[in-house]
N, C-alpha and C positions, 0 to 999 in steps of 0.2 A: 658334474661340475669338476673342472680341473683343479687339483689341489697341489700338485707338485711338479716341478720340472728341474731335475737335477742334471748335472752336466756330464760332459764327456769323461768317461773313464777310458784313460787311454785304451717312317719308312726310311732305313738307312738311305738318306738322300744325298747322293754324291752328284753335284752338278757337273755336267760335262758339256762342252760346246761342240756342236756339229756343224760343219760347213761342207755342203755338197754342191754348191752352185757357184757361178762366176761372181755374183754379188752375194756374199755370205749372209745367211739368215741364221741367227743364233737362238737356240732354244734350250731351256734347262731340262735335263732328263728327269729331274725330280717332279716335273709337271706332266710328264708323259704317263698316261694311265693305260694299262693293257688288260683286256678282258678276253678270256677263252670262252667260246660259245659252241655248244653242241646243238645241232639242229636235227630233229628226227621227225619222220612222218608218222601217220597213225599206226603203222605196223611196227614202229620202233627202229626202222632202218635209217641210217644217216643220209641226209640230203647233202650232196657234194657239188651242186651246180649253181649255187647262188652267187650273186655279185654284190659288190659294195653298196650299190644303189638299192638293193633289196632290204638293207638294214637302216633303222633309225635309232640313234643313241641319245639318251637324255641323262643329264646329271642334275639332281635336285630340280627336275622339271624343265631344265634349259637344254635345248638341242646342242649337241657337240659335233663338229665336223670330224669324220673318221679319217685319220691320217695314215693308219697302218691297217692293211687288210691282207690276210693270207689264209689259205686253206691248207691244213695239215692232214694229208691222207695217210692213215696208218693201217698197217696190216698186222695180223697175228699168225702169219704163216709159219711153216716149219723152220727150224734153224737152217741158216744158210752159211756158206763159207765166210770166215771172219775177214772182213775188209773194213778199212776206215771209210766213214761216210764222206761223200763228196761235199766239200765246203767246210768240213769239220776240222778241228785241230788234231792232227795225228798224235796218238799216244806213243811216246818214245820208251821202248823197253829199258829197264834199268832196275836197280835195287829198290826194294819196298821202302817207302818213306819211314823215317824213324820218328818216334814220339817226340813232340815238342817242336817239330819243324812244320809250319803250316803253309800249305799251298792254296792259292786262290783258284776259283773257277774261271776259266778263260771265257771272256765275253767280247763282243764287238760293239759297234755304235748302238745307242738306244733305239729300240724298236726294230732292229734288224734281226730277221729270222736266221739264226746261225745254223740250225739243224732242220733243214726242210724235209718234211714228211718223215720225221724221226720221233720215236717215243722216248722221252727222257725219264730215266729211272735212277733214283739215288738210293743206294744201300748204306744206311748209317748204322754202325754196330756200336752200341753203348756198352763197353766193357765194364763200366763201373756198376752196372746193375745185374750183370750176368755172372754166375759162378761157372767154374770150369766146364761141367757137363753141358751147360746151356750155351757157352761160347762154341763148343764143338758142334752142338746141334745146329746153331745158326750158321756156322761155317759150312757144314755139310749141305744145308738147304741152299745156300748160295751156289755151291758147286753144282748141285743137281739142276738148278735153274739155268746156269750158264751152259751146261753141257747138253741138256735135253729140251729146254723150253724157250731159250732166247731166240727171238725172231729177227729177221733181217732188218726190220725197222727199229730195233731197240738200240739205244745208246745208254750205257750204264756208267754211273759215277760211284766211287766207293769212298766213304768217309768213316772215320773211327773217332770215338771219344773215350779218352782215359782221363788224363789230367787236363788236356786241352783238346779242342776239335781239330782234327787233321783231315785234309783232303789227300787220301792215299793214291787216288787215280781220278783224273778229270774224265769227262764223258768220252767214251770210246766204244766201238763194237768189236774190238780186238779181244777175242775170247782168251787167247793165250796170255795176254797181258793181265786181263782181269783175273784169270786163274792164278797167275803168279802172285798177285797181290793177296788174294784170298788165302792161298796156301802159305803165304808168308806171315800170317797173323801169329803173333806170340801168344799162344793160348795160355791163359792164366793171368794175363796182364790186367791189373786193377781188380781182380776177382776178390781181393780181401775187402773191397768196399761193398761187395754184394752179399754180405752175410744175411741169411734169412732173418726177417724182421726189419731189414732195411734201415730205417731211420730211428729205430728204437721203439719199444713198446713197454708201457708201464705196467702191464699185467701179465703177459705171457711171453715176453721176449726170450728167445732161445739163448742158452749159454754156449758160447763157442770158445775154443782155445787158440784161435789163430792169432799170431802176433800181428801188430799193426804199426805202421809208420805213416806219417802224413805225406800226402802226395805233393801238395803245393802249399796250401795254407789250411787252417782249420775250417775255412769256409767250403772247402772241397769235400768234407767228410760226410756230414749229415744233411747237406743242403740240397733240397729238391730243386731249388732255383737254378743250380748249376746245370742240371740236366735240361731243364726247359730253356735256359739261356743258350745252351749249345744248339738246341733245335732252332732257336730264333736266329742265331748266327748263321746256321746252315741255310735258312730261308733267305736271309739277306744276301748271302753269297750268290744264291740262285736268282735273285731279283733282276739281274742284268739280262737274263734270257727271257724273252717274251713268251716262249713256248710253255705249254702245260708241263708241270713236273710232278712226278709221283715219288714221294720220299718214303721208303720202307725203313721203319725204325725198329731194329732188332733190340729187344731189351727183355728184362724179366719184371716189367711193371715199374712204375714210378711211385716208390713208397712215400708215405706221408710222415712228417715228423711231429705232428700234433698242432703246430702253428704254421699254417700254409699260406704262402703268398699268392693270392688269387690274381693280383696285378701282373705277376710274371707270366702266369698261364694265359691271361688275356693278351698280353703283349706278344707272346709267342704265336698265338693263333692269328692275331692281326697282321703280324709280319708275314706269316705264311699266305694269308689271303691276298695281301698286296703283291706278293711275289708269284702268284699263281702256283703255289705249292700245295698239294694235298698230302696229308699225312696218312700213311698206312702202317700203323703200329702192329708188330708181330710179337706176341708173347713167346719167348724162346723156351719157356718152361713146358709148353705143350699142354696136354691134358693132365691136370693135377687133381689128385685125391687128397682129401684132408681128413684122415682118420682121427678120432678123439685122442688128444694128447700129442698129436704129431706123428709123422711116419718115422721109419728107421734112420732117415738122414738128419733128423732133428734131435737135439737133446731135450730131455723132459723139462716141462715148465716148473716153476716154483710157486709157493704160496697156496692159497685155497682154491684157485681157479680150476684145478684138475677135478675137484670134488663137487663143485657147484654147477659146472657146465659153463661158467662164464669164460673160462679159458678157451674152450672150443669156439664159443660165440665170438670172442675177440679175435681168435685166429682167422675165422672166416671173414670177419669185418675188415681185418688188415689186408687179407688177400683181395677182397673186393675193392678196397681203397686203391691198391696198387694198379688194378685194371681200370678203375674209374677214370683216372687221368688219361690213360691211353684212349679210352672211348671218347672222352671230350675232345682230345686233339683230332681224332678222326672225324667225328660228327661235325665239328665247327669249321673244318677246312674242306669238306666234300670228299673225304676219304672213307676208309673202312678199317675197323680194328679186327685183327684175326687172333682170337683167343681160344684157349681150351681145345687145341687141335695139334696132334703130334706131327702132322705132315706140314712143316713150315713152308716147304717149296710150293705147296698149293696156294698158300697165302700170297706168295710172290706172283704166281700165275694169275690169280684173281685180280691183283693190282694191275698187272699187265693188260688183262682183258677190259678193265674198267676205263682205261685211257683209250678212247676210240677217236675216229676222225673228228676234227673240230675246226672252227674258224678262229683266227686271231684278229681282234679288233682293237685298235689303239687310237687314242686321241689326246690332244693337249688340252687339259682342263682350263676352262675360262675362269675358274675360281683359283686364284693364285695365293690365297691366304694360307699361311703356314700355321694353322691353328689346331691341327690334330683332330678336327671334328669329323664325324661320319658324313659321307656323301652318298646319297642313295642314287643308284644307277638303274635305268630302265632301257632294255633293248627290245625293239619291236621289228616285225617283218612287214613287208608290203602286204596290202590287203589281199592280193591274189595268191599269196603263199600260205598254205595251210600246214602248219608244223608246230612242234613243241620245242621251246627253247630251254636250255639248261645252262645257267650262268650264275655267278655270285651276285648278291643283291646290292653291293656297294663296297666302299672301302673307307678307311680312315685317312684323312689328309696328312701330309708330312708335318713334322714339328721342327721348326728351325728357330733357335734362340740366338740372337746377336748381342750387340752391346746395348745394355739397358740402363736407364736411369733408375734411381731408387724406387720411384713409383712404378716403373715398368717391371722391376724385379718382384715387387709385391703382387702385381697383377699376374705375373707369370706363375707364381706359386699358387694363387687362388685358382687360376685356370687349369693348371696341371693337376690340382686336387680333384677337379671335376671331369677330367678327360675320360672319354670312353676307351681311349687307347693309352694306357698308362705309360709313364716314362720310367724305364728300368735300367738306365745307364749306370747307376751306382748300386752295387750289391748291398743288400741289407739283410741282416738276420734279426728276428724279433722274438721276444719271449713275453708272454702275458701271464701274470699270476693273480691270486686273489687272497685276501686276508679279511676276516670279519672285524669290523670296528664296533658295531653294536647289533642289535637284533635285526635291523632293517637296512643297514648300510655296510658296504664292503669297500675296502681299499684295493684298487687294481694297479699295481706297478707295471710299467711297460719299459722293457730294456731293449735298446736298439744297438746292434753292433755293426760297425763298418770296417772292412779290411783296410789297414793302413796303406797297403800297396796301391790302392785306388785313389789316394789323396795326394795331390800336388801341393807343395809348400812354396811360399814366396819369402825371399830373404828380406829381413828388416832389421838392420843393425847386427847385433850378435846373435839374434834369434831368427827362427823361421816361423811363419804363421799362416793361418788360413781362417776362414769364417764359414760357419754353417748356419743355415736356416732350417728350422723344423716346423712343420705344420701338420696337425692331425685332428681327426674327428672321430667321435664314437656315436653311432646311431643304433637305435633299437630295431626290433624286427619290423616295425611299421615305417622305418625310415626317418623317424624323428631324431633330431640332433639332441643328444643328452650330455655331451662333453666335448671340449675342444682344448687344444694346446697350440701355442704359437711362441716360438723362442728363436732368438738369434744369439749365437755363441761364437766368440773369438777364441781360437786355439793358438797358444804360443808354445814353442818348443825350443830349448837350447840346442846347440850343435850336436851333443851326444845323443839326446833323445830323438832329434830329427833324423839322424842316420839310422836309428833302429826302427823308424816308423814302418818300413816295408814289411817287417816281420812282426809288427804289433797290430793292435786294433784300437779303434776309438769306440767308446760306449756312451750313449746318451740315455738318460733315464727320465721318465715322466710318470705321472700317476693320476688316477681318476677315482672319485668316490661315486659308487653306483649301487642301486638296489639289485637284488637278484634278478636274473633274466639272461636272454641271449642277445648278443650285441655284435656289431660289425665295426672293426677298427680299420681306418684308412689313414696311413701316415706317409708323409713325403719329406725327404731330406734333400737339401741342395748344398753342394760344396761351392763356394763363391769364387774360388780361383779359376777353376775350369768350367764352372757352370753345370757340372754333372749333377743329375738328379736321380733319385731312386724312389720307388713307390712300393709300399707294403700294405696289403689288404687281407684281413683274415677275420673269421668269426671266432668268438670266444663266449664261454658260458660262465656266469657267476651263479653258483648253486645256492639254493635256499635251505639253510640249515634249520630253519624254523619248521620245516616239514618233517614228519616222522620218517625215520630210516633205521634199518636194522644195523647198519654199519657205524663205525666211529666217524664223527664229523672232524675232518682235518682240512687245513688250508693247502694251497699249493706247496710243493717241496722245492726249495731253492737250493741248487747245487752251485757252489762258488769256489774259487781258488784265491780270492783276494778280499781282504778287509783294508780299508783305507780311511784316513781322516776326511771328513766332509770338506774341510778347509783346504785340502791338498788338490782339489780338482783343478784341471788346467783351463777350465772355462765354466762359467756359471750363469744361470738364468735368473739369479737373484731370488731363490726360494726363501720364503718367510720361515721364521722359527716354528710357528704353529703348524706349518705344512710339514716340516721335517719331523716334528714330534708325532705326526700321524702315520709315518712310514715305519712299519715293523722291522724293516731291514736296516734301520739306523738305530744304533744303541750306543750310548755314551760317546756321541760324536763320531762314531765309526760306521762307515757305510759298507754293507755286504754287497759285493758286485756280482750279480748272477752270471754264471757261465752259460751264455745263450746257446753255444754250440756243443757243450758237454765235452770239451777237449781239455785235458790236463797234462801236466808235465811231472816227471818223477821228483823234481826238486821243490814241488809245491805241496802245500797242505790243502786237503779237501775240507771245505766248510759246508755243513748241511743244516738247513733251518726250516722248520715248519711249526705249525700251531695246532693243538688239539682243542676243540670247542666242546663245552658242556660235558666235561669228564664226570664220571661217577664220583660221589663223595661219601666217605664213611660218616654217618650221622654222629658218631661218637667224637670224631676229631675234626669233622667238617673240612677235610682236606682231601684232594684227589690223590690217587696213587696209580700212575701209569708207567708201565715198563716199556723201554725202547731199546732196540738193538739194530745196529747197522751191519749189513752183510753184503759181501761182494762174491759173485759167482763167475767162474770162468772155466770153460772147457767141461761143463757139466758137473763141476766140483766147487765146493766152497773154498774160496781163495783167502777170505779174510772175514773175521767177525769181531765186532767191538765188544767190550765188556757191557753188560746190561746197565742201563741208566734208569734210576727210579726218580720220577718227576712228581712233585707235589706243590710247587710254587706257581700260583697264577700270575699272569702279567698284570702290573699295576695299571689302573685307569683303562682297563679293557673289559669287554663283556665276556667274563668267564672263559678266558683264553689261557691255555697252558703251553708255554714255549718249549720246543724240543730242539736241542742243538748238539751237533757232533763236530769234532775236528780230528782229521785222520792224516798223518804224514804218509805220503805216497812213495817215499824213497825205496821201501823194501818190496814193493809190488812189481812184478815184471810188466813190461810194456805189452799192451794188447787191448782188446775190447772186453768190457765187463758189464754184467748186469748188476746194478746196485739196488738193494731193497732195504727199506726201513720197516722193521717189524714193530708194531704198536699194539700193546695189550692193555686194555682197561678192565681189570678183573672185577672191579666193583660194579661197573655198568654192564659187564659181560659183552663187551664190544671189541672188535679187532679191526685193524687196517694194515695193508701190506703195500704201500705205494712203491713203485720201482721205476727205474729208468736205465738206459744204456749210456755208458760213457767210454771214452777212449783215453788211454794213458800212453803218452808218447815217450819214447826212449830219449835219453839225453842227447843223442846224435841228431835228433830232429826236433829241436825245441820250438815251442810256440810261446812267445812272450805274453804275459797277461795284459789286459787292456791298459793303455796309457792314460794318464790323467792330466788334464790341461790346467792352466793357471788363470 
């Protein structure tokens, strides 16, 4: 049941017209569907003598006339002299593209095969996930492929991702130009984002001493979505080419931050499927050994994990999580993930060999609905042709949202919530926490942060404003709906605050009361000026503290940089007083605003809040006695430790809950990445807990403003 909704704390379908006849016939390119089909005989050899009449194509059971038909005959012969392919756009030698300047892929009219009998390979280097040795290893692998394995039918495109996605070189077979781009990589770029541990680990996170400054916004720092969104953007750039594309993604895994947006992963995969792009992720770490406690390149872990074996287990789980996303990207797009192999060039060669001769079939779908639903496609051969077909099973239709009435807008939200192809135009960062209300019920606050740079404002008098709609559902493991939220919030900002919006963020809070269990949260936000929507989908667990456990029972730990009066919010969903009273993050009319992205500034205070449940109590005084200390680690050393706090006062009107609070000025700490740990000792119950997280402290020269609050 939803109990609280608190307010904001502050197929890319491009229609083009084609006319190729005396009497023009106009068709929308968003309706053109391209399928790549590999046809093999019983021995596995490609069949290359078929005609358009030999194929029958159906969409959702309805026959579709084939408008585009081409055979791509590809070879994997030895390297040939570098020449520009006939009909391809020549690559002009010149300086390597600089970061921040984005070049688009050159395309022609929809359905036109631009690179006849050419194998299209894209090398995308994710510098934000690779440390310096891994960047060098990936660079060397690309050099080796270009000089010794690149075939005459290969066309290579080079992309890089640091703060933005760049196309450093459009498709070409000019080896000299490709080598110039590869050799020009600024090794070390964005490597400070690739610290081992990735997006933070609350048990075994390694302590590093590297200084850190924000690349663009705080959303670029720990956000897995940014990497997946970059891959989605790359797929959409390539969608204008009907040929099959192999995208080799060089990275060191895609780390997880604890609350993952499954919607962005699905959106990335769906965009790649529509664009005929297969992902071939290559783990630039190569073959990795994980000795107990970490190898010589890692600082030792803290807490008791080193002695219980939990640290090593979590280290392995974290490594597996980083590779799991790579495997999903490959498996769901028809590619292959290359993991645990020191010869990265072999992975490139296998991707090259995987793209064999194939047919390109294109048709204009008779289903012109822009509903984003899945369309199942069947391709059959004539009865006299005995062969095996390899092609994707279908695609998600385009999603186009025009001018809507109020009823249309409501229907749009409901449909978008149920789409198999989620809408991810608006970036969202989400944090879920849990606090026990009584023995069987827990309060789950949900915090949603939206970057202000993504939000357009409309002028209205002396102020600027926009409106947001939020809709969310919580379902249990059986799919049963157990909680929902639906809010519309108007945001008003005066001139000064409106100007600062690009460097600030908006934060929306909601809450649910739930019993212990495993749940799926799906939340959709829409900004009503631009119509941008974002979807966030994640699993979360509410533990059952009624079960016996050797450890200390504690709530989630909330890390925040802001307390504000509830009445100062710039927008409100009209939460009731009894709802506010149930939220442990609201005390004396002040709301603790969770820092979803764990990014702080030196001129801020760090607020830490958690609760200890069922602490031991001395029978003589009938009061608990829990000691708590907050510690910061950096560079393998202790950078800060608070004075011990002795806690004995239970929270009023709560089920045996002991609040724990810290407030730390950050001004004297140097900028960088820290591992923060709360040490909790309940001597009476002989129980301990050491929850930890990673945070980033920004220097004053790269400020990130706290979330703004609406009115």
